[in-house]
N, CA and C atoms as a LAMMPS dump frame, in Angstrom:
ITEM: TIMESTEP
0
ITEM: NUMBER OF ATOMS
327
ITEM: BOX BOUNDS ff ff ff
-5.0000000000000000e+02 5.0000000000000000e+02
-5.0000000000000000e+02 5.0000000000000000e+02
-5.0000000000000000e+02 5.0000000000000000e+02
ITEM: ATOMS id mol type element x y z
1 1 1 N 265.75 -58.917 -87.704
2 1 2 C 265.954 -58.108 -89.111
3 1 3 C 265.074 -56.91 -89.184
4 2 1 N 263.902 -57.163 -88.623
5 2 2 C 262.685 -56.252 -88.526
6 2 3 C 263.103 -55.147 -87.627
7 3 1 N 263.73 -55.193 -86.431
8 3 2 C 264.226 -54.365 -85.527
9 3 3 C 265.219 -53.692 -86.048
10 4 1 N 266.111 -54.108 -86.877
11 4 2 C 267.172 -53.278 -87.52
12 4 3 C 266.467 -52.377 -88.409
13 5 1 N 265.588 -52.954 -89.363
14 5 2 C 264.754 -51.863 -90.494
15 5 3 C 264.272 -50.876 -89.621
16 6 1 N 263.566 -51.19 -88.57
17 6 2 C 262.664 -50.114 -88.121
18 6 3 C 263.758 -49.184 -87.283
19 7 1 N 265.004 -49.516 -86.897
20 7 2 C 265.706 -48.515 -86.374
21 7 3 C 266.337 -47.746 -87.347
22 8 1 N 266.478 -48.238 -88.467
23 8 2 C 266.876 -47.475 -89.72
24 8 3 C 266.22 -46.385 -90.135
25 9 1 N 264.892 -46.742 -90.203
26 9 2 C 263.653 -45.952 -90.561
27 9 3 C 263.554 -44.816 -89.498
28 10 1 N 263.762 -45.238 -88.387
29 10 2 C 263.762 -44.137 -87.37
30 10 3 C 264.854 -43.124 -87.285
31 11 1 N 265.873 -43.703 -87.593
32 11 2 C 267.072 -42.755 -87.73
33 11 3 C 266.784 -41.923 -89.037
34 12 1 N 266.308 -42.333 -90.087
35 12 2 C 265.931 -41.754 -91.231
36 12 3 C 265.088 -40.523 -90.923
37 13 1 N 263.843 -40.782 -90.197
38 13 2 C 263.123 -39.914 -89.775
39 13 3 C 263.484 -38.692 -89.097
40 14 1 N 264.472 -39.072 -88.166
41 14 2 C 265.228 -38.036 -87.456
42 14 3 C 266.075 -37.333 -88.079
43 15 1 N 266.562 -37.506 -89.349
44 15 2 C 267.213 -36.682 -90.058
45 15 3 C 268.911 -37.255 -90.179
46 16 1 N 269.223 -38.177 -89.311
47 16 2 C 270.479 -38.525 -88.882
48 16 3 C 271.131 -38.945 -90.324
49 17 1 N 270.682 -39.942 -91.097
50 17 2 C 271.259 -40.394 -92.352
51 17 3 C 270.197 -41.154 -93.003
52 18 1 N 270.54 -40.995 -94.512
53 18 2 C 269.958 -42.09 -95.263
54 18 3 C 270.311 -43.065 -95.707
55 19 1 N 270.013 -44.302 -95.62
56 19 2 C 270.612 -45.574 -96.277
57 19 3 C 269.552 -46.287 -97.139
58 20 1 N 269.937 -46.916 -98.234
59 20 2 C 271.367 -46.472 -98.768
60 20 3 C 271.458 -45.355 -99.109
61 21 1 N 272.915 -44.932 -99.278
62 21 2 C 272.983 -43.459 -100.012
63 21 3 C 272.473 -43.394 -101.617
64 22 1 N 272.003 -42.206 -101.722
65 22 2 C 271.837 -42.101 -103.195
66 22 3 C 272.749 -42.336 -104.353
67 23 1 N 272.491 -42.458 -105.408
68 23 2 C 273.277 -42.631 -106.618
69 23 3 C 274.268 -41.233 -107.01
70 24 1 N 273.72 -39.993 -106.403
71 24 2 C 274.157 -38.906 -106.356
72 24 3 C 275.367 -38.558 -105.629
73 25 1 N 275.136 -38.983 -104.265
74 25 2 C 276.133 -39.172 -103.077
75 25 3 C 277.369 -39.702 -103.554
76 26 1 N 277.017 -41.131 -104.265
77 26 2 C 278.393 -42.056 -104.5
78 26 3 C 279.176 -41.273 -105.787
79 27 1 N 278.246 -40.769 -106.66
80 27 2 C 278.924 -39.626 -107.555
81 27 3 C 279.88 -38.421 -107.022
82 28 1 N 279.449 -37.97 -105.826
83 28 2 C 280.032 -36.831 -105.149
84 28 3 C 281.134 -37.302 -104.516
85 29 1 N 280.849 -38.584 -103.951
86 29 2 C 282.378 -39.15 -103.401
87 29 3 C 283.322 -39.468 -104.092
88 30 1 N 282.803 -39.981 -105.642
89 30 2 C 283.865 -40.303 -106.665
90 30 3 C 284.507 -39.025 -107.11
91 31 1 N 283.855 -38.034 -107.131
92 31 2 C 284.56 -36.976 -107.605
93 31 3 C 285.575 -36.189 -106.459
94 32 1 N 285.141 -36.249 -105.064
95 32 2 C 286.141 -35.955 -104.407
96 32 3 C 287.383 -36.946 -104.19
97 33 1 N 287.298 -38.077 -104.876
98 33 2 C 288.433 -39.165 -104.65
99 33 3 C 289.177 -38.726 -106.134
100 34 1 N 288.388 -38.525 -107.151
101 34 2 C 289.257 -38.135 -108.275
102 34 3 C 290.054 -36.668 -107.948
103 35 1 N 289.608 -35.809 -107.46
104 35 2 C 290.175 -34.41 -107.048
105 35 3 C 291.368 -34.83 -106.121
106 36 1 N 291.023 -35.665 -104.995
107 36 2 C 292.202 -36.075 -104.072
108 36 3 C 293.56 -36.759 -104.943
109 37 1 N 292.844 -37.668 -105.746
110 37 2 C 294.127 -38.341 -106.835
111 37 3 C 294.713 -37.311 -107.76
112 38 1 N 293.949 -36.532 -108.168
113 38 2 C 294.571 -35.246 -109.096
114 38 3 C 295.673 -34.61 -108.25
115 39 1 N 295.419 -34.183 -106.952
116 39 2 C 296.451 -33.303 -105.963
117 39 3 C 297.425 -34.336 -105.544
118 40 1 N 297.229 -35.787 -105.435
119 40 2 C 298.379 -36.403 -105.101
120 40 3 C 299.516 -36.733 -106.265
121 41 1 N 298.66 -36.891 -107.517
122 41 2 C 299.479 -36.778 -108.689
123 41 3 C 300.404 -35.576 -108.801
124 42 1 N 299.52 -34.43 -108.685
125 42 2 C 300.457 -33.232 -108.749
126 42 3 C 301.566 -32.981 -107.648
127 43 1 N 301.326 -33.652 -106.537
128 43 2 C 302.202 -33.579 -105.306
129 43 3 C 303.327 -34.396 -105.742
130 44 1 N 303.126 -35.542 -106.288
131 44 2 C 304.337 -36.356 -106.709
132 44 3 C 305.208 -35.908 -107.752
133 45 1 N 304.521 -35.438 -108.838
134 45 2 C 305.353 -34.473 -109.971
135 45 3 C 306.158 -33.327 -109.258
136 46 1 N 305.46 -32.594 -108.082
137 46 2 C 306.22 -31.277 -107.678
138 46 3 C 307.739 -32.06 -106.851
139 47 1 N 307.272 -33.104 -106.357
140 47 2 C 308.404 -33.733 -105.502
141 47 3 C 309.521 -34.104 -106.664
142 48 1 N 308.929 -34.498 -107.688
143 48 2 C 310.08 -35.024 -108.672
144 48 3 C 310.888 -33.676 -109.292
145 49 1 N 309.905 -32.484 -109.276
146 49 2 C 310.63 -31.287 -109.856
147 49 3 C 311.744 -30.748 -108.777
148 50 1 N 311.383 -31.254 -107.551
149 50 2 C 312.294 -30.493 -106.749
150 50 3 C 311.799 -30.119 -105.222
151 51 1 N 310.749 -30.1 -105.132
152 51 2 C 309.943 -29.956 -103.959
153 51 3 C 310.393 -30.713 -102.794
154 52 1 N 310.57 -30.162 -101.608
155 52 2 C 311.169 -30.9 -100.458
156 52 3 C 310.336 -31.925 -100.19
157 53 1 N 311.142 -33.206 -99.793
158 53 2 C 310.639 -34.472 -99.36
159 53 3 C 309.776 -34.212 -98.073
160 54 1 N 310.267 -33.373 -97.276
161 54 2 C 309.47 -33.11 -96.001
162 54 3 C 308.16 -32.648 -96.335
163 55 1 N 307.781 -32.037 -97.477
164 55 2 C 306.54 -31.635 -97.969
165 55 3 C 305.555 -32.631 -98.535
166 56 1 N 306.327 -33.334 -99.473
167 56 2 C 305.699 -34.11 -100.38
168 56 3 C 305.114 -35.483 -99.66
169 57 1 N 306.139 -35.928 -98.959
170 57 2 C 305.763 -37.32 -98.434
171 57 3 C 304.492 -37.245 -97.214
172 58 1 N 304.765 -36.293 -96.423
173 58 2 C 303.695 -36.007 -95.441
174 58 3 C 302.276 -35.85 -96.343
175 59 1 N 302.38 -35.117 -97.109
176 59 2 C 301.234 -34.662 -98.096
177 59 3 C 300.49 -35.822 -98.533
178 60 1 N 301.389 -36.492 -99.219
179 60 2 C 300.907 -37.996 -99.658
180 60 3 C 300.221 -38.832 -99.004
181 61 1 N 301.021 -39.2 -97.643
182 61 2 C 300.49 -39.895 -96.775
183 61 3 C 299.069 -39.57 -96.067
184 62 1 N 298.967 -37.962 -95.9
185 62 2 C 297.674 -37.615 -95.586
186 62 3 C 296.735 -37.719 -96.446
187 63 1 N 296.911 -37.609 -97.694
188 63 2 C 295.794 -37.677 -98.988
189 63 3 C 295.526 -38.994 -98.887
190 64 1 N 296.606 -39.948 -98.734
191 64 2 C 296.301 -41.316 -98.944
192 64 3 C 295.142 -41.844 -97.924
193 65 1 N 295.259 -41.619 -96.543
194 65 2 C 294.53 -41.596 -95.334
195 65 3 C 292.873 -41.066 -95.536
196 66 1 N 292.954 -39.908 -96.322
197 66 2 C 291.824 -39.382 -96.35
198 66 3 C 290.956 -40.209 -97.454
199 67 1 N 291.646 -40.484 -98.54
200 67 2 C 291.097 -41.479 -99.385
201 67 3 C 290.606 -42.823 -98.887
202 68 1 N 291.572 -43.174 -97.898
203 68 2 C 291.293 -44.544 -97.518
204 68 3 C 289.917 -44.426 -96.408
205 69 1 N 289.757 -43.436 -95.931
206 69 2 C 288.642 -43.092 -94.969
207 69 3 C 287.517 -43.005 -95.817
208 70 1 N 287.488 -42.161 -96.566
209 70 2 C 286.156 -41.951 -97.493
210 70 3 C 285.762 -43.332 -98.367
211 71 1 N 286.596 -44.104 -98.807
212 71 2 C 286.237 -45.213 -99.397
213 71 3 C 285.764 -46.304 -98.418
214 72 1 N 286.372 -46.383 -97.282
215 72 2 C 285.735 -47.36 -96.023
216 72 3 C 284.5 -46.933 -95.657
217 73 1 N 284.254 -45.767 -95.355
218 73 2 C 283.219 -45.114 -94.797
219 73 3 C 281.91 -45.19 -95.853
220 74 1 N 282.104 -44.9 -97.129
221 74 2 C 280.866 -45.011 -98.071
222 74 3 C 280.723 -46.103 -98.873
223 75 1 N 281.995 -46.656 -99.712
224 75 2 C 281.897 -47.879 -100.268
225 75 3 C 281.767 -49.245 -99.806
226 76 1 N 282.319 -49.027 -98.435
227 76 2 C 282.201 -50.244 -97.644
228 76 3 C 281.367 -50.201 -96.686
229 77 1 N 280.306 -49.184 -96.67
230 77 2 C 279.328 -48.839 -95.8
231 77 3 C 279.481 -48.879 -94.188
232 78 1 N 280.684 -48.582 -93.734
233 78 2 C 281.177 -48.813 -92.23
234 78 3 C 280.448 -47.474 -91.809
235 79 1 N 280.144 -46.338 -92.459
236 79 2 C 279.214 -45.502 -92.056
237 79 3 C 278.14 -45.685 -91.494
238 80 1 N 277.503 -46.784 -92.051
239 80 2 C 275.889 -47.259 -91.456
240 80 3 C 276.156 -48.392 -90.843
241 81 1 N 277.147 -48.762 -90.294
242 81 2 C 277.337 -49.916 -89.522
243 81 3 C 276.892 -49.819 -87.952
244 82 1 N 276.895 -50.618 -87.341
245 82 2 C 276.698 -50.297 -85.664
246 82 3 C 278.201 -49.919 -85.212
247 83 1 N 278 -48.879 -84.167
248 83 2 C 279.101 -48.431 -83.69
249 83 3 C 280.37 -49.06 -83.291
250 84 1 N 279.763 -50.568 -82.582
251 84 2 C 280.964 -51.225 -82.177
252 84 3 C 281.682 -51.787 -83.285
253 85 1 N 281.284 -51.882 -84.366
254 85 2 C 281.977 -52.202 -85.644
255 85 3 C 282.856 -51.182 -86.147
256 86 1 N 282.518 -50.101 -86.004
257 86 2 C 283.192 -48.701 -86.188
258 86 3 C 284.505 -48.738 -85.477
259 87 1 N 284.308 -48.98 -83.991
260 87 2 C 285.236 -48.979 -82.858
261 87 3 C 286.328 -49.932 -83.191
262 88 1 N 285.742 -51.097 -83.571
263 88 2 C 286.759 -52.495 -83.739
264 88 3 C 287.814 -51.806 -85.217
265 89 1 N 287.159 -51.505 -86.007
266 89 2 C 287.883 -51.263 -87.315
267 89 3 C 289.01 -50.123 -86.828
268 90 1 N 288.484 -48.987 -86.151
269 90 2 C 289.453 -47.939 -85.799
270 90 3 C 290.33 -48.263 -84.73
271 91 1 N 290.151 -49.321 -83.973
272 91 2 C 291.327 -49.918 -83.141
273 91 3 C 292.322 -50.627 -83.847
274 92 1 N 291.715 -51.433 -85.084
275 92 2 C 292.756 -52.244 -85.871
276 92 3 C 293.415 -51.393 -86.672
277 93 1 N 293.014 -50.118 -87.069
278 93 2 C 293.627 -49.028 -88.011
279 93 3 C 294.742 -48.598 -86.882
280 94 1 N 294.537 -48.096 -86.044
281 94 2 C 295.393 -47.54 -85.005
282 94 3 C 296.67 -48.586 -84.865
283 95 1 N 296.014 -49.801 -84.546
284 95 2 C 296.992 -50.585 -84.412
285 95 3 C 298.121 -51.098 -85.491
286 96 1 N 297.644 -50.826 -86.685
287 96 2 C 298.371 -51.192 -87.885
288 96 3 C 299.318 -49.846 -88.126
289 97 1 N 298.762 -48.564 -87.594
290 97 2 C 299.388 -47.486 -87.685
291 97 3 C 300.679 -47.403 -87.12
292 98 1 N 300.546 -47.898 -85.844
293 98 2 C 301.827 -47.988 -84.837
294 98 3 C 302.604 -49.024 -85.059
295 99 1 N 302.358 -50.277 -85.794
296 99 2 C 302.812 -51.343 -86.138
297 99 3 C 303.732 -50.708 -87.527
298 100 1 N 303.274 -49.986 -88.22
299 100 2 C 303.927 -49.452 -89.414
300 100 3 C 304.857 -48.364 -88.986
301 101 1 N 304.69 -47.722 -88.181
302 101 2 C 305.574 -46.649 -87.327
303 101 3 C 306.714 -47.204 -86.828
304 102 1 N 306.526 -48.428 -86.12
305 102 2 C 307.593 -49.205 -85.497
306 102 3 C 308.448 -49.884 -86.449
307 103 1 N 308.121 -50.236 -87.334
308 103 2 C 308.829 -50.95 -88.552
309 103 3 C 309.443 -50.027 -89.026
310 104 1 N 308.989 -48.809 -89.392
311 104 2 C 309.646 -48.031 -90.093
312 104 3 C 310.661 -47.074 -89.478
313 105 1 N 310.71 -47.038 -87.815
314 105 2 C 311.869 -46.71 -87.095
315 105 3 C 312.982 -47.421 -87.117
316 106 1 N 312.567 -48.645 -87.044
317 106 2 C 313.359 -49.772 -86.951
318 106 3 C 314.134 -49.814 -88.338
319 107 1 N 313.748 -49.894 -89.68
320 107 2 C 314.523 -49.708 -90.607
321 107 3 C 315.223 -48.685 -90.956
322 108 1 N 314.712 -47.394 -90.522
323 108 2 C 315.348 -46.32 -90.618
324 108 3 C 316.728 -45.95 -89.75
325 109 1 N 316.771 -46.791 -88.755
326 109 2 C 317.86 -46.681 -87.788
327 109 3 C 318.959 -47.722 -87.852
C-alpha cells in the first residue's frame, strides 16, 4: 500500500497527473459531457428533420464512444489505474466492438 502511495506521489512530483482529480476537473468533464449530449440531441433532431442517416448515425456513434471513454477514464478512475488494467479494458472493448459489428452484419444481411 505504501509503495503505491509513494509511486503516486512521485508521479505527481514529476507532473504526470494529480490523483485524486480536483472538484474543478470533475466539473469540467461534466460540462464537456453536457455539451456532447446537447450535440447528440441536436444531431438526433437534425436526422428527424431530414438530415441523411449516413451522417447522423455515425455521428451519434462517435459521440457516444467519446462520452463513454470520458466517463470510464474520469469517473471510473481508469485513467489512474495500472497500465495492465487499461490494456485489459481496451481489449475487452475491442472484442465487444467486433462482436457488435459481426452481429450487426448478420442482422442486416
